[in-house]
C-alpha positions as MATLAB code, in Angstrom:
seq = 'MPAALTLFLVLLSAVPLGIPGYAQVAPSLTLMSVFYWVVYRPDLMPAALVFLTGLMEDLVNGYPIGLTAIVFLAIYGVTGTQRQTFVGKPFFIVWGGFVVISFGAFALGWILMSILSFTWILPDTVLFRFALTAALFPAAAWTFVRIHRYLVR';
ca = [
     119.023  143.563   59.377;
     115.801  142.485   57.599;
     117.887  140.641   55.012;
     120.002  138.918   57.666;
     116.914  138.022   59.700;
     115.088  136.605   56.690;
     118.095  134.540   55.625;
     118.459  133.315   59.220;
     114.820  132.200   59.108;
     115.572  130.247   55.918;
     118.276  128.340   57.797;
     116.051  127.939   60.847;
     113.358  126.372   58.657;
     115.744  123.542   57.818;
     116.700  122.659   61.393;
     115.480  119.134   62.145;
     113.453  119.034   65.349;
     113.047  115.275   65.490;
     109.264  115.508   65.321;
     107.896  113.050   62.740;
     106.175  114.867   59.874;
     107.050  118.337   61.206;
     108.815  119.428   58.008;
     105.602  119.008   56.007;
     103.511  121.181   58.340;
     106.067  123.651   59.721;
     104.969  127.291   59.591;
     106.636  129.455   56.965;
     108.590  131.937   59.043;
     110.330  133.194   55.924;
     107.020  134.042   54.271;
     106.034  136.012   57.379;
     109.290  137.931   57.242;
     108.999  138.741   53.545;
     105.448  140.022   54.033;
     106.295  142.128   57.080;
     109.383  143.794   55.602;
     107.734  144.446   52.233;
     104.907  146.239   54.051;
     106.971  148.259   56.513;
     110.435  148.585   54.957;
     110.319  147.773   51.248;
     113.567  149.687   50.804;
     115.298  147.020   52.907;
     113.571  144.088   51.153;
     114.102  144.551   47.391;
     112.830  142.057   44.821;
     116.341  140.672   44.214;
     116.681  139.800   47.897;
     113.231  138.203   47.913;
     114.218  136.112   44.891;
     117.530  135.022   46.481;
     115.719  134.181   49.711;
     113.338  131.951   47.773;
     116.219  130.220   46.010;
     117.986  129.641   49.318;
     114.835  128.185   50.838;
     114.511  125.851   47.851;
     118.110  124.688   48.222;
     117.999  124.285   52.001;
     114.654  122.457   52.121;
     115.024  120.397   48.941;
     112.196  122.024   46.984;
     112.360  122.336   43.189;
     114.706  125.206   42.370;
     112.767  128.399   41.752;
     109.462  127.260   43.269;
     109.684  129.288   46.461;
     111.368  132.148   44.612;
     108.310  132.436   42.344;
     105.946  132.276   45.320;
     107.927  134.903   47.247;
     108.049  137.205   44.224;
     104.273  136.862   43.924;
     103.962  137.842   47.599;
     106.327  140.742   46.983;
     104.271  141.970   44.042;
     100.854  141.653   45.658;
     101.974  143.012   49.020;
     103.819  145.885   47.382;
     100.723  146.968   45.471;
      98.571  146.764   48.619;
     101.151  148.305   50.953;
      99.166  151.508   51.566;
      96.218  149.381   52.688;
      98.329  148.105   55.608;
     100.588  150.987   56.635;
      99.190  152.917   59.584;
      96.210  150.598   60.022;
      95.311  148.492   63.083;
      97.107  145.184   63.365;
      94.021  143.075   62.655;
      93.867  144.605   59.152;
      97.524  143.728   58.544;
      96.903  140.232   59.898;
      93.834  139.825   57.693;
      95.845  140.942   54.682;
      98.552  138.473   55.597;
      95.994  135.671   55.850;
      94.591  136.428   52.396;
      97.983  136.903   50.722;
      99.558  133.880   52.409;
      96.572  131.714   51.427;
      97.212  132.725   47.824;
     100.915  132.002   48.260;
     100.289  128.531   49.688;
      97.757  127.798   46.937;
     100.233  128.928   44.271;
     102.989  126.789   45.794;
     100.658  123.784   45.982;
      99.589  124.178   42.343;
     103.173  124.633   41.137;
     104.398  121.637   43.150;
     101.581  119.484   41.759;
     102.470  120.540   38.216;
     106.217  120.040   38.699;
     105.778  116.607   40.273;
     103.198  115.492   37.669;
     100.924  114.251   40.440;
      97.997  115.461   42.508;
      99.269  116.491   45.921;
      96.668  116.289   48.663;
      96.028  119.771   50.030;
      95.612  118.706   53.667;
      99.207  119.368   54.757;
      99.294  122.612   52.752;
      96.120  123.820   54.451;
      97.435  122.873   57.891;
     100.723  124.642   57.176;
      98.808  127.721   56.014;
      96.638  127.716   59.164;
      99.673  127.359   61.420;
     101.495  130.147   59.577;
      98.478  132.451   59.809;
      97.986  131.665   63.500;
     101.624  132.335   64.380;
     101.921  135.563   62.382;
     101.073  137.827   65.368;
     103.966  136.376   67.401;
     106.357  136.723   64.473;
     105.135  140.259   63.738;
     105.683  141.201   67.383;
     109.314  140.077   67.026;
     109.719  141.909   63.719;
     108.283  145.094   65.271;
     110.872  144.913   68.068;
     113.669  144.491   65.514;
     112.224  147.277   63.372;
     112.108  149.659   66.338;
     115.684  148.747   67.197;
     116.721  149.587   63.620;
     114.987  152.942   63.720;
     116.792  153.883   66.927;
];
């Protein structure tokens, strides 16, 4: 289920909403999913799946192939090493960890995109997208918790 949900979120990220400029500032639901499942069910979110999810997101959204896969693998690595910091702790600690790790992920993506495009990309949309992703993480985590509890039953 975590794999299916994460891949569904990749497809959902590509749905046009008809809002001008929304694609540039849309929250990264897939990043939220990768973080959550790596913390709480790493057995159901292996590195190969994280890599394939990143490749799919690149293909669906028109990003350079491998960019998101690298970012997601970085999230996987950092989150996996800090997993014990989050498990069994109050939600605000998990949320704070998500904010720090996702900031690093957005910064890495911004740097890689600037390098790959051979141009300086203004960080304003990246920062807005990060802030929106961080702000919406509690709602996404609430949904993931419900799905997780359903899986356990």
